[in-house]
C-alpha positions in Angstrom: -0.1 -0.1 0.0 1.4 3.4 -1.0 1.8 5.9 1.9 1.2 9.6 1.1 2.2 12.4 3.4 0.4 15.9 3.0 2.4 18.9 4.2 1.7 22.6 4.5 2.9 25.2 7.3 0.8 24.9 10.4 -1.0 21.5 9.6 -4.3 23.3 10.8 -5.9 23.9 7.3 -4.8 22.6 3.9 -2.8 19.3 4.8 -5.2 18.0 7.3 -8.1 18.6 4.8 -5.9 16.6 2.2 -5.6 13.5 4.8 -9.3 13.8 5.7 -10.9 13.8 2.3 -8.3 10.8 1.0 -8.7 8.9 4.3 -11.5 6.8 2.9 -9.3 5.3 0.2 -8.5 1.7 0.8 -5.6 1.6 -1.8 -3.5 4.3 0.0 -2.6 5.2 3.5 -2.6 9.0 4.4 -1.1 11.3 7.0 -0.3 15.1 7.3 2.1 17.4 9.0 3.3 20.9 9.0 6.9 22.6 8.3 7.0 25.0 11.1 8.2 23.9 14.4 5.0 24.9 16.3 2.7 22.8 13.7 -0.3 20.7 15.1 2.1 17.7 13.9 5.5 18.8 12.9 7.0 17.3 9.8 9.9 14.7 11.1 12.3 12.2 10.1 10.0 9.5 11.0 7.1 10.8 8.7 9.5 11.5 5.9 10.8 8.0 6.2 7.4 6.6 6.3 6.1 8.3 3.2 6.4 6.8 -0.2 5.3 10.2 -1.7 5.2 13.8 0.0 2.7 16.2 -1.2 3.4 20.0 -0.4 1.1 22.7 -0.8 3.6 25.4 -2.0 7.2 25.7 -3.2 8.4 27.2 0.1 7.4 23.7 1.7 9.1 21.5 -1.0 12.3 23.8 -0.5 12.0 23.2 3.6 11.5 19.5 3.0 14.3 19.1 0.7 16.6 21.3 2.8 15.8 19.8 6.1 15.3 16.2 5.4 17.9 15.7 2.4 19.4 12.7 4.2 16.4 10.7 4.4 14.5 11.6 1.3 16.2 9.3 -0.9 14.5 9.2 -4.3 11.0 9.9 -3.0 9.0 11.8 -5.2 7.9 15.5 -3.5 5.0 17.0 -5.4 3.8 20.7 -5.1 0.1 21.4 -5.5 0.4 25.1 -5.7 -2.5 25.6 -3.3 -2.0 29.0 -1.4 -2.8 29.5 2.4 -6.1 30.9 1.5 -8.7 28.4 2.5 -10.5 27.1 5.9 -10.3 23.6 7.1 -12.6 21.3 4.8 -13.8 24.6 2.7 -15.4 23.1 -0.3 -13.5 25.3 -2.5 -10.1 23.7 -0.9 -11.6 20.1 -1.1 -12.4 20.6 -5.0 -8.9 22.0 -5.7 -7.2 19.1 -3.7 -9.3 16.5 -5.5 -8.5 18.1 -8.8 -4.8 18.4 -8.4 -4.3 15.1 -7.0 -6.2 13.3 -9.8 -3.2 13.1 -11.9 -1.1 11.8 -9.1 -3.1 9.1 -7.4 -5.0 6.1 -9.5 -8.6 6.1 -9.8 -10.2 5.0 -6.2 -10.8 1.5 -6.1 -14.8 0.5 -6.1 
């Protein structure tokens, strides 16, 4: 089973929304974290190692992940969705954007 880690800054709005909307899938396992030290769930070496794919919301997140976790990233894909910090948790516009931008990176959900 593929493991997908969603990352934003504080792990309060975008990445927890992504985690929640993809948690129903039986073909992937999901988690979320934040790049900031005071995030709800701060990004850690353990989470980076756990993830097969890391999905960040902004280019700044990708840069932070690549710099801070270079030693444990290996060849893992780090995908940037380019979703700005303009949304509330589970806001319908954010949910639609996450589903649309992730569609090309995840296979269609199993029936």
